[in-house]
KEDRENPA-416110 format. One line per field, with one value per residue (C-alpha): residue number from 1; x, y, z; residue in one letter. Coordinates in Angstrom, 3 decimals, padded with zeros to 6 digits, m for minus. Example, Ala and Ser with C-alpha at 12.3 -4.5 7.8 and 13.67 -1.06 7.14 Angstrom:
drenba = (1 2)
x = (012.300 013.670)
y = (m004.500 m001.060)
z = (007.800 007.140)
lumba = (a s)
//
This chain:
drenba = (1 2 3 4 5 6 7 8 9 10 11 12 13 14 15 16 17 18 19 20 21 22 23 24 25 26 27 28 29 30 31 32 33 34 35 36 37 38 39 40 41 42 43 44 45 46 47 48 49 50 51 52 53 54 55 56 57 58 59 60 61 62 63 64 65 66 67 68 69 70 71 72 73 74 75 76 77 78 79 80 81 82 83 84 85 86 87 88 89 90 91 92 93 94 95 96 97 98 99 100 101 102 103 104 105 106 107 108 109 110 111 112 113 114 115 116 117 118 119 120 121 122 123 124 125 126 127 128 129 130 131 132 133 134 135 136 137 138 139 140 141 142 143 144 145 146 147 148 149 150 151 152 153 154 155 156 157 158 159 160 161 162 163 164 165 166 167 168 169 170 171 172 173 174 175)
x = (017.786 017.733 020.896 021.019 022.625 025.393 023.347 020.379 022.663 024.029 020.538 019.205 022.104 021.857 018.038 018.344 021.056 018.928 015.823 017.654 018.841 015.788 012.104 009.288 008.464 012.004 012.250 009.012 010.120 013.413 011.644 009.129 011.922 013.797 010.658 009.844 013.460 013.563 010.281 011.606 014.879 013.573 012.684 016.345 017.899 019.984 022.517 020.772 022.600 026.005 024.720 023.101 026.280 028.670 031.684 031.247 027.459 025.924 023.529 020.749 019.747 016.865 019.109 019.369 015.766 013.682 010.445 011.472 011.150 014.755 016.062 018.885 017.486 014.196 015.841 013.539 010.413 006.881 004.010 003.245 006.202 005.675 007.992 005.275 002.419 003.242 006.122 009.764 011.698 012.221 009.257 005.558 003.147 001.046 m001.952 m000.241 001.767 004.897 004.360 006.421 007.351 009.528 011.283 014.941 017.052 020.645 020.958 024.092 024.454 025.991 027.182 029.718 029.789 028.857 026.062 023.647 021.158 017.784 014.684 011.304 008.238 004.665 002.884 m000.590 m003.803 m005.096 m006.259 m003.684 m001.950 m002.157 000.415 003.542 003.653 007.039 007.509 011.139 012.325 016.067 017.142 013.572 013.178 010.276 007.461 008.673 011.307 008.813 011.389 012.765 009.463 008.001 004.733 003.060 001.104 003.118 000.449 m000.389 000.699 m000.001 m002.998 m004.453 m004.278 m004.962 m001.974 m001.037 002.563 006.099 009.316 012.930 015.350 019.069 020.256 023.970 026.703 026.596 029.796)
y = (m049.395 m048.088 m047.427 m044.201 m044.001 m041.390 m039.548 m039.350 m037.888 m035.227 m034.212 m034.177 m032.113 m029.574 m029.328 m028.722 m026.144 m024.255 m024.460 m022.958 m019.960 m019.114 m018.471 m020.083 m016.774 m016.080 m019.686 m019.324 m015.934 m017.401 m020.454 m018.195 m015.965 m019.052 m020.426 m017.124 m016.667 m020.168 m019.584 m016.299 m017.877 m018.696 m015.023 m013.911 m012.923 m015.609 m015.227 m017.699 m016.379 m017.378 m020.806 m021.148 m020.185 m022.257 m023.481 m027.052 m026.860 m028.964 m027.253 m029.101 m028.409 m026.097 m022.977 m023.086 m024.061 m020.999 m022.823 m023.455 m020.877 m021.741 m020.265 m017.931 m014.810 m015.073 m014.093 m011.084 m012.132 m012.565 m013.853 m016.321 m017.230 m016.287 m019.118 m021.520 m019.469 m019.467 m016.961 m017.215 m015.916 m012.643 m012.372 m011.960 m014.551 m013.725 m011.571 m009.783 m006.584 m005.863 m003.211 m000.039 000.099 m002.482 m003.341 m004.432 m006.962 m008.244 m011.985 m014.155 m016.650 m019.848 m020.891 m018.050 m016.700 m013.141 m010.968 m009.393 m006.538 m007.979 m006.011 m007.588 m006.645 m007.788 m008.937 m007.499 m007.859 m011.317 m012.841 m014.512 m017.447 m019.782 m022.284 m021.652 m019.232 m017.990 m015.993 m015.063 m011.825 m012.031 m008.455 m007.072 m003.625 m001.876 m000.467 003.107 002.108 000.968 000.440 m002.443 m003.889 m007.060 m006.930 m004.337 m004.946 m003.132 m003.140 000.562 002.879 000.380 m000.581 m002.895 m003.103 m006.874 m008.864 m012.150 m013.141 m011.821 m011.854 m011.117 m009.337 m009.210 m005.601 m005.745 m007.257 m005.731 m004.017)
z = (037.259 033.775 031.904 029.953 026.605 026.253 023.613 026.048 028.717 026.378 025.226 028.774 030.071 027.238 027.586 031.351 030.717 028.118 030.388 033.326 031.255 029.122 029.676 027.708 026.056 024.854 023.598 021.662 020.307 019.046 017.623 015.790 014.434 013.189 011.484 009.788 008.711 007.250 005.426 003.958 002.754 m000.759 m001.258 m001.131 m004.489 m006.104 m008.917 m011.255 m014.335 m013.006 m012.287 m015.733 m017.557 m015.474 m017.397 m018.510 m018.405 m021.167 m023.495 m025.210 m028.783 m027.621 m027.524 m031.311 m032.240 m033.287 m032.476 m028.889 m026.089 m024.989 m028.296 m027.263 m029.020 m027.025 m023.738 m023.198 m025.061 m023.746 m025.819 m028.571 m030.828 m034.466 m035.473 m034.236 m035.760 m039.480 m039.467 m038.505 m035.516 m037.395 m039.824 m039.080 m040.393 m043.471 m042.602 m039.776 m039.597 m037.512 m034.871 m035.562 m031.853 m030.077 m026.840 m026.729 m024.848 m024.840 m025.313 m025.233 m028.023 m026.546 m030.047 m030.464 m026.902 m028.003 m026.702 m029.219 m029.025 m029.992 m030.941 m030.177 m032.216 m031.822 m034.983 m035.100 m037.065 m036.123 m032.842 m030.608 m032.138 m029.153 m030.379 m028.321 m025.415 m024.223 m021.056 m020.495 m019.026 m018.326 m017.588 m017.563 m016.036 m014.423 m016.573 m016.300 m018.901 m021.510 m024.249 m022.177 m020.949 m022.468 m020.499 m022.710 m025.903 m028.549 m031.258 m030.887 m033.687 m036.453 m038.519 m035.850 m032.069 m032.041 m030.878 m032.666 m031.861 m031.218 m033.319 m032.457 m034.766 m034.214 m034.378 m033.560 m031.407 m027.947 m026.936)
lumba = (m t h k n w i d e i i e t s a r h i a s r t s r r s f l a k l g a t l v g t a a l p l l p i a r l a r a e a p g a k l g d e w n d e k n c a y w a y c a t a g w l c s a c g g t s s q c p p g t e m s p i a w v g t c k n p g d g k s y v v s y h d c c g m s q c g n s i c e r s e g a t a r y r l q k s n s v t w c f g g v s n t y h c t i s r l l s v a e)
//
């Protein structure tokens, strides 16, 4: 005689109970729905901003370094950073011209806790810098609101349509 473990008995009893009440097709349908639902779970929206700004979260020095993509005023930028291409975070490098058209974003400065309206301009006139790409789009909107879109080359309306890098200019405190 073989002795059954109490765990084996529980599993056998529950398996027999489930088997007597369900068909193979319904079991496979439920299993498939569970697998598809589990696979789709990462697609659900998550409040990442709340987690990023949790009280007590430690900030590195990157948020205050103009040459780093994590610089606080680059929250809605996309492109090569002018601060790593011979310019600064707010001035185009020599040989380029600031586009007359810009997109805007609102970025929170962790240093003083205030939010600022930031204007982003592409610097045009030379080929792409290629030194430091930055792709951030916190608060990005669809392309039908072009003034808030960072995925458009903004070098039209100036002397040259050739994109080089992007700057950010603080406009005002957001209220």
